[in-house]
C-alpha positions in Angstrom: -39.9 6.4 -59.0 -36.2 5.9 -59.0 -33.9 4.6 -56.3 -33.1 8.0 -54.9 -36.7 8.6 -54.1 -36.5 5.7 -51.6 -33.2 6.8 -50.1 -33.6 8.0 -46.4 -32.2 11.5 -46.0 -31.3 12.5 -42.4 -31.0 16.0 -41.1 -28.8 16.9 -38.1 -30.8 18.3 -35.2 -27.9 20.2 -33.6 -28.1 17.8 -30.6 -24.8 16.0 -30.8 -25.9 13.1 -28.6 -29.1 12.6 -30.6 -27.4 12.8 -33.9 -24.9 10.2 -32.7 -27.4 7.6 -31.5 -29.6 8.1 -34.5 -26.8 7.7 -37.0 -26.7 11.3 -38.4 -30.0 12.9 -37.2 -33.7 12.5 -37.7 -35.3 11.5 -41.1 -35.8 14.5 -43.3 -39.4 15.2 -44.3 -40.8 12.7 -41.8 -42.5 13.1 -38.5 -40.8 11.9 -35.3 -43.0 10.9 -32.4 -41.7 11.5 -28.9 -43.4 9.4 -26.3 -43.1 9.7 -22.5 -45.0 9.9 -19.3 -46.2 13.1 -17.8 -43.5 15.6 -16.8 -40.8 13.5 -18.5 -39.7 16.4 -20.8 -41.4 15.6 -24.0 -41.2 19.2 -25.0 -38.1 20.0 -27.1 -38.1 16.5 -28.5 -38.5 15.0 -25.0 -34.8 15.7 -24.3 -34.8 19.1 -22.5 -34.7 17.5 -19.0 -31.6 15.5 -20.0 -29.9 18.2 -22.1 -27.3 20.8 -21.5 -26.7 23.9 -23.6 -23.2 25.3 -24.5 -21.4 26.8 -27.4 -21.9 23.5 -29.4 -25.7 23.5 -28.9 -27.7 20.9 -26.9 -25.9 17.7 -26.0 -27.0 14.5 -24.3 -25.2 13.0 -21.4 -24.3 9.3 -21.5 -24.6 9.4 -25.4 -21.6 11.5 -26.3 -19.3 10.0 -28.9 -16.1 8.8 -27.3 -12.8 10.5 -28.2 -11.1 8.9 -31.1 -8.3 6.5 -30.6 -7.2 4.6 -27.5 -5.1 6.3 -24.8 -1.8 4.4 -24.2 -1.7 2.9 -20.7 0.8 4.8 -18.6 3.6 3.0 -16.6 4.1 6.0 -14.4 3.4 5.5 -10.7 1.9 8.3 -8.6 1.8 8.7 -4.8 -1.5 8.5 -3.2 -0.2 10.6 -0.3 1.2 8.1 2.1 4.6 6.5 1.6 3.7 3.3 3.4 0.4 2.9 1.4 2.3 3.5 -1.8 4.6 0.6 -0.8 1.6 -1.6 -0.1 0.3 -0.7 -3.6 3.5 -1.8 -5.2 4.9 1.7 -5.6 1.8 3.8 -5.9 -1.1 4.0 -8.4 -0.8 4.3 -12.2 -1.4 7.6 -13.8 -4.9 7.7 -15.3 -6.2 4.9 -13.1 -9.2 5.1 -10.8 -9.1 4.3 -7.0 -12.1 3.5 -4.9 -11.8 4.2 -1.1 -14.8 2.8 0.7 -15.6 2.6 4.4 -17.9 3.6 7.2 -18.2 7.2 8.4 -15.1 8.5 10.3 -12.7 5.9 8.9 -10.5 8.7 7.3 -11.8 8.4 3.6 -11.8 12.2 3.1 -8.4 12.5 4.9 -6.9 10.0 2.5 -8.5 11.8 -0.5 -7.1 15.1 0.7 -3.7 13.6 1.1 -3.9 12.5 -2.5 -4.8 16.0 -3.6 -1.9 17.5 -1.7 0.5 15.0 -3.2 -0.7 16.0 -6.7 -0.2 19.7 -5.9 3.3 19.0 -4.8 3.9 17.5 -8.2 2.5 20.7 -9.7 -0.6 19.0 -11.0 -4.2 20.3 -10.9 -6.9 18.5 -8.9 -10.6 19.0 -9.0 -12.1 18.1 -5.6 -15.9 17.7 -5.6 -17.3 17.4 -2.1 -20.9 16.5 -1.4 -20.4 16.5 2.4 -18.3 19.5 3.4 -17.9 23.2 2.7 -14.4 24.3 1.6 -13.4 26.2 4.8 -14.5 23.5 7.2 -12.8 20.8 5.1 -9.5 22.7 4.9 -9.6 23.4 8.6 -10.3 19.8 9.5 -7.5 18.5 7.3 -5.0 21.0 8.8 -5.4 19.2 12.2 -3.8 16.1 10.6 -1.0 17.9 8.8 -2.7 18.2 5.4 -2.7 21.9 4.3 -4.7 22.5 1.1 -5.1 26.2 1.6 -1.9 27.0 -0.3 -2.6 24.7 -3.3 -6.2 26.2 -3.5 -4.9 29.7 -3.5 -2.3 28.8 -6.1 -4.9 27.3 -8.4 -3.6 23.8 -8.1 -6.7 22.5 -6.2 -10.2 23.6 -7.1 -12.6 22.7 -4.3 -16.2 22.4 -5.5 -18.8 22.0 -2.8 -22.3 21.1 -3.8 -25.4 19.5 -2.2 -26.5 16.1 -3.4 -30.1 17.1 -2.8 -30.0 20.3 -4.8 -29.8 18.7 -8.3 -30.9 15.5 -10.1 -28.3 12.9 -10.9 -28.1 13.9 -14.5 -27.6 17.6 -13.6 -24.8 16.6 -11.3 -23.3 14.6 -14.1 -23.5 17.6 -16.5 -22.1 20.0 -14.0 -19.1 17.7 -13.5 -18.7 17.7 -17.3 -18.5 21.5 -17.3 -16.1 21.5 -14.4 -13.8 19.1 -16.1 -13.9 21.0 -19.3 -13.2 24.3 -17.6 -10.5 23.3 -15.1 -8.8 20.6 -17.2 -7.5 18.7 -14.1 -4.8 16.0 -13.9 -6.6 14.5 -11.0 -10.2 14.2 -9.8 -11.6 13.5 -6.4 -15.4 12.9 -5.7 -16.1 12.7 -2.0 -18.3 10.7 -1.6 -19.6 9.4 -5.0 -22.2 7.4 -3.1 -24.0 10.8 -2.3 -25.4 10.6 -5.8 -27.9 8.1 -4.4 -29.6 11.1 -2.7 -30.2 12.8 -6.0 -32.1 10.1 -7.8 -32.8 6.4 -8.3 -30.1 3.9 -7.8 -30.1 2.9 -11.5 -29.7 6.5 -12.6 -26.8 7.0 -10.2 -25.2 3.8 -11.3 -25.4 5.0 -15.0 -23.9 8.4 -14.2 -21.0 7.0 -12.2 -20.2 4.4 -14.8 -20.2 6.9 -17.6 -18.1 9.3 -15.5 -15.4 6.7 -14.8 -15.3 5.8 -18.4 -14.9 9.5 -19.5 -12.1 10.4 -17.0 -10.3 7.2 -17.9 -10.4 8.0 -21.6 -9.1 11.5 -20.7 -6.2 10.1 -18.6 -7.4 11.7 -15.4 -6.3 10.0 -12.2 -9.4 9.6 -10.1 -10.1 8.9 -6.5 -13.7 8.1 -5.5 -14.8 7.7 -1.9 -17.9 5.7 -1.0 -19.8 5.1 2.2 -20.3 1.5 3.1 -23.9 0.3 3.3 -25.5 -0.5 6.7 -25.9 -4.2 5.7 -22.2 -4.5 5.1 -20.4 -4.8 8.4 -17.2 -5.7 6.6 -17.2 -2.4 4.6 -16.8 -4.1 1.2 -20.2 -3.2 -0.4 -20.2 -0.2 -2.8 -22.5 1.8 -5.0 -23.4 0.0 -8.2 -20.4 -1.3 -10.3 -17.9 1.2 -8.9 -15.8 -1.5 -7.2 -15.8 -3.5 -10.5 -14.8 -0.5 -12.7 -12.2 0.9 -10.3 -8.6 -0.2 -10.9 -7.8 -0.2 -7.2 -10.0 -0.7 -4.2 -9.0 0.3 -0.7 -11.3 -0.5 2.3 -11.2 1.4 5.5 -12.9 0.0 8.6 -12.9 -0.1 12.4 -11.2 -2.7 14.5 -13.0 -2.9 17.8 -11.2 -4.8 20.6 -11.2 -4.5 24.4 -13.4 -1.5 24.3 -11.2 0.4 21.8 -12.0 1.5 18.3 -9.1 1.7 15.8 -9.1 2.5 12.1 -7.8 -0.2 9.7 -6.9 -0.4 6.0 -6.8 -3.2 3.6 -6.4 -3.4 -0.2 -9.0 -5.5 -1.9 -7.5 -5.2 -5.4 -5.0 -3.1 -7.4 -4.8 -4.1 -11.1 -1.3 -4.4 -12.4 0.3 -4.4 -8.9 1.6 -7.0 -6.6 -0.2 -5.4 -3.6 -0.2 -6.4 0.0 -3.0 -8.5 1.5 -2.3 -7.5 5.1 -4.6 -5.4 7.2 -2.9 -2.3 8.6 -3.7 0.2 11.4 -4.4 3.7 10.2 -2.6 6.4 12.3 -3.6 10.1 12.2 -1.3 12.7 13.6 -0.1 16.2 13.1 2.4 14.7 10.6 -0.4 13.4 8.4 -1.8 10.0 7.7 0.4 6.9 8.3 0.1 3.1 8.5 1.5 1.0 11.4 3.4 -2.1 10.5 1.3 -5.3 10.7 1.7 -6.8 14.2 0.4 -10.4 14.4 -0.2 -12.4 17.6 -1.1 -15.9 16.7 -3.9 -15.6 14.1 -4.8 -12.1 15.1 -3.6 -8.7 13.9 -3.4 -6.4 16.9 -4.1 -2.6 16.9 -4.2 0.3 19.3 -3.7 -0.4 23.0 -3.8 -4.1 22.5 -1.0 -3.8 20.0 1.0 -1.4 22.3 0.5 -3.8 25.3 1.6 -6.8 23.2 4.6 -4.9 21.9 5.7 -4.1 25.5 5.1 -7.7 26.6 7.0 -9.1 23.6 9.8 -6.5 24.2 10.0 -7.6 27.9 10.1 -11.2 26.9 12.7 -10.5 24.3 14.7 -8.6 27.0 14.5 -11.6 29.3 15.6 -13.9 26.6 18.5 -11.6 25.9 19.5 -11.5 29.5 19.3 -15.2 29.8 21.5 -15.6 26.7 24.0 -13.2 28.2 24.0 -15.0 31.5 24.4 -18.3 29.7 27.2 -16.8 27.6 29.0 -15.5 30.7 28.7 -18.9 32.4 30.1 -20.6 29.4 32.9 -18.1 29.2 33.7 -18.6 32.8 33.7 -22.4 32.3 36.0 -21.9 29.3 38.4 -19.8 31.4 38.3 -22.4 34.1 39.0 -25.1 31.5 41.8 -23.1 30.0 43.4 -22.6 33.5 43.0 -26.3 34.2 44.5 -27.0 30.8 47.5 -24.8 31.5 47.9 -26.5 35.0 47.7 -29.9 33.5 50.1 -29.0 30.8 52.5 -27.7 33.4 52.1 -30.9 35.4 52.7 -32.9 32.2 55.8 -30.9 31.4 57.0 -31.4 35.0 56.3 -35.1 34.8 58.3 -35.3 31.5 61.2 -33.4 33.1 61.1 -35.7 36.1 61.0 -38.7 33.9 63.9 -37.5 31.8 65.9 -36.7 35.0 65.0 -40.1 36.5 66.1 -41.8 33.3 69.4 -39.9 33.3 70.1 -40.7 36.9 69.3 -44.4 36.4 71.7 -44.4 33.5 74.4 -42.8 35.6 73.7 -45.2 38.4 73.8 -48.2 36.0 77.2 -47.1 34.6 78.5 -46.5 38.1 77.6 -50.0 39.1 79.2 -51.4 36.1 82.4 -49.6 36.8 82.5 -50.9 40.3 82.0 -54.4 39.1 84.6 -54.1 36.4 87.3 -51.6 37.5 89.6 -52.5 34.5 89.6 -50.2 31.6 87.4 -51.2 28.8 90.3 -51.5 26.3 92.2 -54.1 28.6 91.7 -57.7 27.7 89.2 -59.2 30.0 91.1 -62.6 30.4 94.9 -63.3 30.1 96.3 -66.9 29.8 99.3 -68.1 31.8 101.4 -68.6 28.7 100.6 -65.0 27.7 101.7 -63.7 31.0 105.2 -65.6 30.8 106.0 -64.1 27.4 108.6 -61.2 27.5 
């Protein structure tokens, strides 16, 4: 028996994933045992339940060979749909990055995701929007009430809205359907709203695996991705997420409620944003016919005020500022009046001083005249005549 007789020869099965994980296929001429519990899909090599069929044959999810080469990290920033939020993120999110938006129901997660899709359409980019909560018509109608109109981009083919029930398929089937949608539509951007709905389709571990592989795939393809996630009931702060999504996502935005004085207001904060000097401030989320916006942070002591409390404090602070301004104006007027009085007094005193100087000069002059007059009266002789003449001088001719 020579060495070639001991060489293991493998034969491709036509199942790309299986050929990849087995290093080229199953051993040729040898039996392969497929083990599994009942109803786990042992038929067709125990892989039928996990497989998908297309033009390339049967392939396994989670075991596809990654595309060759590394995609260069983009330096281009994209708008997430809100100018103020873009500013908080340091100029927007990077192209090809992933963003997680988590929060409790009603905190405007889908609204922010729709705003992102609209911003992409305005750039002329295609967005695949996968919704597990809403039908297309209802979702488009609801967004229109806050100034986000996706009807035009959908009709123009820039947004593809895919609505599907989380209960209808298993997690793996959802994963494979997303694969087919990505291959068919070839989007620049992807939205899954909410990704936490996959928990309804199977076990947590299976959902975690599907999401992790999906994030890895779209990242390798350079697709900018927004994932929304419902916060868990045991997480009142709204910062617990499905599986490792918060770890894998490049940016993490948390939406929550701020309840104060019987009023509920939406709030937004940024937990992380890789590669960006993002803000750490909590902002109030404002929804109007002009779209989604963020209010400036308004601090009072150690608190960040929102809603009516914020408006009341703004009015109170504005009134206090007005009072201070009026007090400053009154003080300025008083000082100006005192300065005018001081200037008038200065001019009066200067006039008195000038008059005193003139009087003094005139007095000195009169004293000099008087002194000279007295001298002339005491000495009537001319100044050039000798003051004393002797007898002999008088007798001389």
